[in-house]
C-alpha angles and dihedrals in degrees: 000000000000120000115271112260110251116223120209133168118227135180110231125211115266109279093017111115099185145357112269127218109277146079112336132187122193116205108306095332122117113279116259139180121268114199114189113233096251090052093044092054092049091049088050093053089051091046090058087064093047088050092054092050092049089051093051090052093051093243114185123271094249091059095045089045092053094048091046090050090047092051092049090049089052094047092046090082094064108111095169099058090239092130092065093050090051093051100250102098129086 
């Protein structure tokens, strides 16, 4: 089951309509990486191909597990169900 989407309210700088993909720091916490949903779904589709290549080359289970986990994390932002239709979900 994908992680639950966390909802937070933020005040954007004047003139900024949305948070863009990139490094993001929330208050005094460690910086992290924010990936917008459309970018995340695109990356997940590309990652499916990378995973197939890794399987063809008998990559270890830890590498495949990490890539599968990353793919699932990226897909978890899809609230429309499009990832499943595109073959990257589940």
